[in-house]
C-alpha distance (Angstrom), angle and dihedral (degrees) to the residues before:
residue distance angle dihedral
M1 . . .
F2 3.84 . .
E3 3.82 90.9 .
W4 3.81 91.4 50.8
L5 3.80 91.1 48.5
A6 3.81 90.1 50.5
H7 3.80 88.5 50.5
R8 3.81 92.9 51.6
R9 3.81 91.2 46.1
S10 3.82 92.3 51.1
C11 3.81 92.0 49.8
A12 3.80 92.4 48.2
E13 3.79 92.7 47.4
K14 3.79 93.3 49.6
Q15 3.79 93.8 47.6
K16 3.81 90.2 47.7
E17 3.81 90.4 49.8
R18 3.81 92.2 50.5
Q19 3.80 93.3 48.3
S20 3.79 91.8 44.9
R21 3.80 91.1 53.7
I22 3.81 89.2 51.6
D23 3.82 94.5 45.6
N24 3.82 93.0 47.9
L25 3.78 96.5 49.8
P26 3.81 116.8 120.2
A27 3.81 113.3 -82.3
V28 3.81 92.3 -106.2
Y29 3.83 91.0 73.4
H30 3.79 92.1 56.5
E31 3.79 94.0 53.0
P32 3.84 124.4 93.3
L33 3.77 118.1 -92.3
T34 3.79 111.5 -90.0
P35 3.81 122.3 -138.5
E36 3.81 87.0 -102.2
D37 3.82 90.5 52.6
K38 3.79 91.1 50.9
L39 3.78 91.2 50.5
I40 3.81 90.3 53.1
V41 3.80 97.2 48.8
D42 3.81 92.9 42.4
Q43 3.79 98.8 50.5
Y44 3.79 124.2 84.9
A45 3.78 115.7 -89.0
S46 3.81 89.2 -118.1
E47 3.81 90.1 61.0
T48 3.81 92.6 50.8
I49 3.81 91.7 47.5
A50 3.83 92.5 48.8
K51 3.81 92.1 51.0
I52 3.80 91.9 50.3
Q53 3.81 91.4 47.3
E54 3.82 91.6 52.3
G55 3.81 92.0 44.7
S56 3.80 99.5 -116.0
L57 3.81 94.3 113.7
D58 3.81 128.6 49.7
P59 3.85 115.7 -135.7
I60 3.83 89.4 -139.1
S61 3.81 89.4 61.6
V62 3.79 89.4 51.4
V63 3.81 92.1 50.9
H64 3.81 89.9 49.6
A65 3.82 92.4 50.5
F66 3.81 96.2 47.7
G67 3.81 91.2 39.9
K68 3.80 91.0 56.8
K69 3.78 92.6 46.4
A70 3.80 93.1 45.8
L71 3.81 90.5 53.5
K72 3.81 89.6 50.7
A73 3.80 88.7 51.4
H74 3.80 90.1 49.4
E75 3.81 91.8 51.4
A76 3.80 89.2 53.4
T77 3.81 100.4 39.6
N78 3.85 111.9 12.4
C79 3.80 89.7 -123.9
L80 3.82 103.1 148.5
T81 3.80 130.6 84.6
E82 3.81 105.0 170.5
I83 3.81 125.6 29.2
L84 3.81 109.7 -150.8
L85 3.81 98.8 168.3
P86 3.83 99.6 118.2
E87 3.81 89.9 50.3
A88 3.81 90.4 42.2
E89 3.80 90.3 60.0
G90 3.80 89.5 56.6
W91 3.78 91.5 47.1
A92 3.82 89.8 48.2
R93 3.81 91.7 56.3
Q94 3.80 90.3 54.4
C95 3.81 100.0 34.6
N96 3.79 124.5 128.8
R97 3.80 100.4 -98.0
K98 3.79 92.1 -169.8
G99 3.79 96.6 49.3
P100 3.82 124.5 111.7
L101 3.84 89.9 -105.5
A102 3.80 95.8 35.4
G103 3.82 111.1 178.1
M104 3.80 94.1 -19.3
P105 3.83 115.2 145.2
I106 3.81 111.8 -132.2
S107 3.80 125.3 -165.6
V108 3.80 119.4 -147.9
K109 3.79 137.7 -163.3
D110 3.81 116.0 -99.5
T111 3.82 90.0 -106.8
V112 3.82 92.0 69.1
A113 3.81 112.5 103.8
I114 3.81 114.5 -127.8
A115 3.80 114.9 171.9
G116 3.80 112.9 -104.7
F117 3.81 96.0 19.2
D118 3.79 133.1 94.7
V119 3.79 123.7 -102.7
C120 3.80 95.4 -169.2
I121 3.86 95.1 139.3
G122 3.80 91.3 -155.1
Y123 3.81 98.6 -50.8
S124 3.80 109.0 124.3
A125 3.82 89.6 -154.1
W126 3.80 88.9 64.7
V127 3.81 95.8 51.3
G128 3.80 109.9 121.2
K129 3.80 95.0 22.5
R130 3.78 97.1 122.0
A131 3.77 123.0 -162.3
T132 3.79 108.6 -108.4
V133 3.81 96.6 -157.5
D134 3.78 137.3 22.5
S135 3.79 115.5 -100.1
P136 3.83 117.3 -115.7
L137 3.82 88.4 -103.0
V138 3.81 92.0 57.6
R139 3.80 91.8 45.5
L140 3.80 90.4 52.8
L141 3.81 92.5 47.4
R142 3.79 91.7 51.6
D143 3.78 92.9 46.1
A144 3.81 87.6 52.2
G145 3.82 89.2 54.6
A146 3.81 97.6 -103.3
I147 3.80 122.7 140.7
P148 3.83 120.3 -143.5
Y149 3.83 105.2 -146.1
V150 3.82 109.0 162.1
K151 3.80 139.8 16.6
T152 3.80 120.9 -143.4
N153 3.79 139.5 -135.4
I154 3.80 129.6 -91.8
P155 3.82 139.1 175.3
I156 3.77 118.6 -91.2
T157 3.86 106.5 -95.5
L158 3.87 90.8 17.5
L159 3.83 88.8 -115.4
S160 3.79 102.0 112.2
L161 3.79 139.2 81.0
E162 3.81 87.4 -133.0
S163 3.81 127.0 70.6
S164 3.77 112.0 -135.2
N165 3.80 137.6 126.6
E166 3.78 137.2 148.8
V167 3.80 94.2 -112.2
F168 3.81 96.2 62.0
G169 3.81 104.9 7.5
T170 3.81 131.6 -130.8
T171 3.79 123.9 -35.3
K172 3.80 116.8 -139.7
N173 3.78 130.0 -146.1
P174 3.83 109.2 -108.4
H175 3.81 89.6 -140.8
N176 3.81 92.8 56.5
P177 3.83 123.7 0.7
D178 3.81 91.9 -149.4
Y179 3.81 89.6 67.8
T180 3.79 136.1 63.6
P181 3.81 123.0 -110.6
G182 3.80 86.8 -140.6
G183 3.78 136.0 -102.9
S184 2.78 164.0 -50.2
T185 3.82 87.5 0.0
G186 3.80 91.8 32.0
G187 3.79 99.8 128.3
E188 3.78 89.1 54.8
A189 3.81 91.8 49.9
A190 3.82 92.5 49.3
L191 3.80 91.6 49.5
L192 3.81 93.3 48.7
A193 3.80 94.0 44.6
Y194 3.81 90.6 50.8
G195 3.81 90.9 49.9
G196 3.80 97.1 -113.6
S197 3.79 89.8 124.3
R198 3.77 137.3 17.9
L199 3.81 99.8 -166.5
G200 3.80 123.7 42.0
I201 3.79 142.2 161.1
G202 3.82 127.1 -135.2
T203 3.79 141.1 160.0
D204 3.79 133.1 -119.9
V205 3.83 132.2 -161.6
A206 3.81 99.5 146.6
G207 3.79 104.4 3.3
S208 3.80 103.7 -47.3
V209 3.80 96.3 144.6
R210 3.81 97.5 27.4
G211 3.81 97.0 48.2
P212 3.82 92.0 52.6
A213 3.82 91.3 44.4
H214 3.82 89.4 54.2
F215 3.83 93.9 42.7
S216 3.82 94.7 46.1
G217 3.80 105.4 33.6
I218 3.82 102.4 -112.1
Y219 3.82 138.2 117.3
T220 3.78 134.7 -99.1
I221 3.78 145.2 153.6
K222 3.79 117.6 -149.2
A223 3.77 105.7 -143.2
S224 3.77 124.6 -138.2
S225 3.79 114.2 -109.2
E226 3.81 116.6 -77.0
R227 3.82 93.6 18.9
F228 3.82 98.5 92.8
L229 3.81 131.6 43.3
K230 3.80 114.8 -89.0
A231 3.82 113.1 148.2
G232 3.78 124.6 111.4
N233 3.80 98.5 26.1
A234 3.80 131.5 112.9
T235 3.80 125.5 -94.1
S236 3.78 137.7 175.9
I237 3.83 95.1 -136.4
K238 3.77 106.5 40.8
G239 3.80 111.5 -165.6
Q240 3.81 95.4 19.7
I241 3.83 105.8 138.3
G242 3.81 101.8 147.4
V243 3.81 87.1 96.9
P244 3.81 104.7 19.2
A245 3.80 117.1 -133.4
V246 3.81 114.6 -140.1
Y247 3.80 136.6 -163.2
S248 3.79 114.7 -129.8
P249 3.83 140.2 171.2
M250 3.81 122.6 -102.6
T251 3.80 121.2 -167.3
R252 3.78 144.4 176.9
T253 3.82 94.9 -118.8
L254 3.78 138.8 18.9
E255 3.80 91.6 -114.6
D256 3.82 89.0 54.7
L257 3.81 89.2 50.8
E258 3.79 91.9 56.1
T259 3.81 90.8 46.1
M260 3.78 91.1 54.4
W261 3.81 97.8 45.7
R262 3.80 92.7 47.7
A263 3.80 93.4 45.4
I264 3.79 94.6 50.4
F265 3.79 93.5 47.1
S266 3.77 92.1 47.5
M267 3.83 84.3 65.0
K268 3.85 92.6 58.8
P269 3.83 98.2 -121.7
W270 3.82 92.0 -160.0
T271 3.82 87.2 70.7
Y272 3.82 89.3 61.3
D273 3.80 103.5 36.5
Y274 3.82 124.7 42.3
S275 3.82 90.5 -152.4
C276 3.82 94.9 62.4
L277 3.78 120.5 96.8
V278 3.78 117.2 -124.7
L279 3.77 92.3 -111.0
P280 3.81 116.5 137.1
W281 3.80 121.6 -152.3
K282 3.79 112.3 -85.7
D283 3.80 124.1 -147.1
I284 3.80 108.6 -127.3
D285 3.80 123.1 -175.7
L286 3.80 116.2 -164.7
S287 3.80 95.9 159.5
G288 3.77 112.9 129.9
K289 3.80 92.9 14.5
K290 3.79 122.1 120.9
L291 3.76 105.5 -132.8
R292 3.80 133.4 -161.2
W293 3.81 113.6 -123.7
G294 3.80 120.9 -166.4
V295 3.81 109.3 -151.4
M296 3.80 120.6 -152.7
W297 3.81 101.4 -163.8
D298 3.80 94.2 173.7
D299 3.80 129.8 13.2
G300 3.81 92.0 -150.0
M301 3.79 92.5 -113.2
I302 3.81 106.0 66.2
E303 3.79 124.0 14.0
P304 3.82 113.8 -136.2
S305 3.80 114.0 -107.1
P306 3.81 119.4 -108.5
A307 3.81 90.8 -97.6
C308 3.80 94.1 50.9
R309 3.80 91.3 43.9
R310 3.81 89.7 52.6
A311 3.81 92.3 52.1
L312 3.79 89.3 51.3
E313 3.80 92.4 46.8
D314 3.81 92.1 49.6
T315 3.80 91.1 51.0
V316 3.80 93.1 47.4
A317 3.81 91.3 48.6
A318 3.80 91.6 49.8
L319 3.82 92.0 49.4
K320 3.80 91.9 46.9
G321 3.77 90.3 49.5
A322 3.80 89.3 55.3
G323 3.81 90.8 53.7
H324 3.80 100.3 -100.0
E325 3.80 119.8 143.6
I326 3.81 119.6 -115.9
V327 3.81 122.9 -154.7
N328 3.81 122.1 -174.5
L329 3.80 114.8 -132.8
Y330 3.81 111.8 -148.3
V331 3.80 116.1 -151.8
S332 3.80 92.8 -160.1
E333 3.76 85.6 76.4
T334 3.80 126.0 70.2
P335 2.98 125.8 -56.5
K336 3.82 95.7 51.5
P337 3.82 116.5 -165.5
S338 3.82 90.2 -141.9
E339 3.82 90.8 64.6
A340 3.79 91.6 54.4
I341 3.82 92.1 45.5
S342 3.80 91.7 52.8
V343 3.80 92.7 50.6
G344 3.81 92.3 44.2
A345 3.80 94.0 50.9
Q346 3.80 90.7 51.2
L347 3.80 92.1 49.1
L348 3.80 93.6 47.9
F349 3.81 92.2 51.2
A350 3.80 98.0 31.8
D351 3.80 90.8 128.6
G352 3.81 91.1 56.1
G353 3.79 91.1 -105.9
K354 3.82 91.9 -68.6
T355 3.81 97.8 130.2
V356 3.78 96.6 49.3
A357 3.82 92.5 45.3
K358 3.81 97.7 44.2
P359 3.84 97.7 86.0
I360 3.83 92.8 48.9
R361 3.80 110.1 107.6
R362 3.79 124.7 -139.5
G363 3.77 108.5 -82.4
E364 3.79 93.8 15.4
W365 3.78 114.4 136.8
N366 3.79 116.7 -112.8
D367 3.79 129.3 -161.4
P368 3.84 106.2 -89.7
G369 3.79 93.1 -130.1
V370 3.79 92.8 51.0
A371 3.81 90.6 44.0
D372 3.81 89.0 53.5
A373 3.82 91.1 49.6
L374 3.81 91.7 49.8
F375 3.81 90.3 49.1
V376 3.81 90.7 55.4
L377 3.80 92.1 45.2
R378 3.79 92.3 53.0
L379 3.80 97.3 49.1
P380 3.81 113.6 116.0
R381 3.80 111.7 -101.2
F382 3.81 93.7 -117.2
V383 3.82 91.2 53.0
K384 3.79 90.5 49.2
K385 3.82 90.6 49.5
I386 3.81 90.4 55.2
W387 3.79 91.1 46.1
T388 3.79 91.1 48.5
W389 3.82 91.5 49.4
Y390 3.81 89.3 52.0
W391 3.79 94.2 52.8
R392 3.80 94.0 43.7
N393 3.82 100.2 43.1
I394 3.80 106.2 23.5
K395 3.80 102.0 31.8
G396 3.82 94.8 30.4
D397 3.80 92.4 -135.2
A398 3.80 105.2 137.7
L399 3.82 93.8 168.3
Y400 3.80 95.3 56.4
A401 3.80 91.4 40.9
E402 3.81 91.4 54.7
L403 3.79 92.9 50.5
L404 3.80 91.5 48.9
D405 3.78 93.7 47.0
S406 3.80 93.9 52.9
F407 3.82 98.5 40.6
N408 3.80 103.2 100.6
E409 3.79 142.8 98.3
K410 3.81 114.0 -65.4
T411 3.77 134.3 -139.0
V412 3.80 117.8 -131.5
E413 3.80 89.2 -103.2
E414 3.81 91.5 51.8
Y415 3.80 90.2 47.5
F416 3.80 92.1 53.7
A417 3.80 89.3 50.5
L418 3.81 90.5 52.5
V419 3.79 91.8 51.4
A420 3.79 88.2 52.0
Q421 3.81 89.7 51.0
R422 3.80 90.5 49.4
E423 3.79 90.5 53.8
A424 3.81 91.7 48.3
I425 3.81 89.8 51.5
R426 3.80 91.0 49.6
E427 3.79 88.8 52.6
Q428 3.82 91.1 50.7
W429 3.79 90.8 52.7
W430 3.81 91.1 46.3
N431 3.81 88.4 54.6
M432 3.80 90.1 49.9
W433 3.82 91.3 55.0
E434 3.79 90.1 49.5
E435 3.80 94.2 47.8
Q436 3.81 96.2 43.7
K437 3.83 93.7 41.5
I438 3.79 90.5 -145.5
D439 3.79 126.3 164.5
F440 3.80 97.4 -156.3
I441 3.79 142.9 4.6
L442 3.79 113.4 -130.4
T443 3.80 118.7 -160.6
S444 3.80 144.9 132.7
P445 3.82 118.5 -73.1
N446 3.82 89.9 -141.0
P447 3.81 135.3 -2.2
L448 3.82 90.7 -117.8
P449 3.78 137.9 33.2
A450 3.81 118.1 -113.2
S451 3.81 114.9 -31.4
P452 3.80 125.5 -128.6
H453 3.79 116.8 -101.4
A454 3.82 111.6 -75.7
G455 3.81 88.2 9.2
W456 3.77 91.9 117.5
R457 3.80 89.2 82.1
N458 3.80 82.4 80.6
G459 3.79 97.1 37.6
W460 3.79 107.7 43.0
T461 3.81 90.1 110.2
G462 3.80 90.8 47.1
C463 3.82 105.2 81.7
T464 3.79 89.6 93.1
Y465 3.81 97.5 126.6
T466 3.80 91.9 59.5
F467 3.83 101.5 30.2
L468 3.80 91.0 57.5
F469 3.81 91.4 66.6
N470 3.80 93.4 47.4
I471 3.80 88.9 56.8
L472 3.80 90.2 48.8
D473 3.84 90.2 42.2
Y474 3.79 91.8 -132.0
T475 3.78 126.4 157.6
A476 3.81 109.3 -108.9
G477 3.80 132.0 -179.5
V478 3.80 134.0 -169.2
I479 3.79 128.3 -149.7
P480 3.82 124.6 -177.3
V481 3.80 112.6 -118.3
T482 3.79 111.6 172.1
H483 3.81 146.0 -24.3
L484 3.78 128.7 -99.7
D485 3.80 113.2 -96.7
R486 3.80 118.0 -154.6
A487 3.81 92.7 -147.6
T488 3.81 98.2 44.9
D489 3.79 101.0 36.2
K490 3.80 105.1 49.0
L491 3.79 116.8 139.9
E492 3.80 110.6 -119.9
G493 3.79 130.5 174.8
F494 3.77 93.9 -5.9
V495 3.82 117.1 162.4
P496 3.84 114.9 -173.0
R497 3.80 114.5 -126.8
N498 3.80 96.4 -154.5
Q499 3.80 143.4 2.5
I500 3.80 93.7 -92.6
E501 3.79 91.2 56.1
R502 3.82 92.0 42.3
R503 3.81 93.2 54.1
M504 3.78 92.9 44.1
Y505 3.80 93.4 53.7
R506 3.80 92.7 53.9
M507 3.80 84.0 82.0
Y508 3.82 98.7 52.4
D509 3.79 115.2 103.8
A510 3.81 115.3 153.3
D511 3.80 94.0 -163.9
R512 3.79 95.2 53.1
M513 3.82 93.2 38.0
H514 3.80 93.8 52.5
G515 3.80 110.3 139.0
L516 3.80 98.2 17.0
P517 3.84 114.8 138.1
I518 3.80 122.0 -102.9
G519 3.79 123.8 -161.1
V520 3.78 141.3 -179.8
Q521 3.79 129.4 -131.7
I522 3.80 122.3 -129.0
V523 3.79 113.7 -162.6
G524 3.78 132.1 -165.5
R525 3.76 132.8 176.5
R526 3.79 125.1 -82.3
L527 3.82 114.3 -54.3
E528 3.80 94.0 5.9
E529 3.81 96.9 126.7
E530 3.81 93.5 134.4
K531 3.80 92.9 49.4
V532 3.81 93.4 46.5
L533 3.81 89.8 52.0
E534 3.80 89.0 54.1
G535 3.81 90.4 47.7
M536 3.79 90.3 52.5
K537 3.79 90.2 50.8
I538 3.80 91.0 50.7
A539 3.81 93.5 49.1
E540 3.80 93.0 47.4
R541 3.80 91.9 46.6
C542 3.80 91.4 50.8
L543 3.81 90.9 50.6
K544 3.80 91.1 49.6
D545 3.80 91.0 49.3
V546 3.83 90.6 59.3
G547 3.80 93.4 46.1
K548 3.80 97.7 -100.4
A549 3.78 102.1 115.2
Y550 3.80 114.5 154.3
T551 3.81 116.5 -112.0
L552 3.81 114.9 -137.5
L553 3.78 119.8 -136.2
Q554 3.81 111.0 -97.9
P555 3.82 109.8 -169.9
T556 3.79 116.4 -163.8
D557 3.81 114.4 -122.1
């Protein structure tokens, strides 16, 4: 009882603090956006930066414009956790006006450590535990002239493609409030999609920047491990390196994404963060080249929905029309994605879910998908053996049975064996790239568009199209391509092949999902961030050339 009361008190105090910071902001933030404000938030980040560098635009004006828009986004979606605007004005006055991010407001995921502000990531027990120093990422951003101004919402535990917790509440998708913007970097995605930010920072261990980009209609590149700054920030599974989590930029447009990557690497991130490789940004020019694209239409576990299949088909057709070569990748052949997913899931939860669950107080709400995963992990082995036998022999679902059978806490010896399996799988995929001579893999970021709130209880095993590339440690980007159409994208005659697919498709409803964004995922090898960015530019250009340019959300304020 006392623990539950402490939990409720922490949630109430944090929500009161957030609202008080909003209510007590200077009057300018509560006024409508002016035409000048709208020009600032609607132009590319590179234009804003150039104007500040030349002295024709005041950083304070930029903070005011993005602050107003971010508050509008928060009213619509509940996307913000920490409001830094008063401090941001002070930082703006002293910012490096000649830096590569001069005067540009940057939003960051709640995990990012900024001195004086919480990094509770949805755990009520961590409310009030302020960061004492800026993380290396924040120090680099400030040295580059950038101004952190808001932090954004996440799911408790960070292990969901939704963004909900009792400390900050549930974040809504700006395209449709009945749906999630994704997770775990969902607040960031909602803010960017609404236009309350142009440059943001998220993290990804199983799809946490790519899922939200797909669900919300924005852009991202998931970095390979050790390419992007990471140290000094909060996490829910400290010490987990079986599937490395990475920090990565998320932006409103592809041009903004290039601006951010180039700016950060011009600052030599390895001089700020010990974990970064000394690997400067490389200029890569693929224009005019005919590239070889390997298309993974189906990962063998969950078939992409009609909407996601259509986005993939449109992209393939546009690339073909521009003279690029398309190669189909068949998952029935080695290496099978399902093998990598099984190993990755075991590595991620090798401790039986103890670390991620430890901060949760008695009575504190947990994400339904994570709660379901923890329930399976904690089942006695003999019960799980019976359950596995049932799914394999009675239901005839060998895939689901295998995942159930292996999903349990590991000994050190078992963990070492899994790491060895992971390395063998990475070698198999390396051989595939060499044999196929492909430049990129093109696939869906998720089988479905955005899920309804609390729908991830059915889909927590369904992030296979993103999780695969975390396990392989590949660079992977997402671009938005189209929107779901209730007439074109109806599900007809679909028969699920396994329990994972069956549960996932409980969420698909073309009528209710009408208008939700749909993206595609463009994947390169490890540490190919520059090349993947060029591949994304090529794919988007080809789509524009055939009249299928994506339309960004433009809320009216």
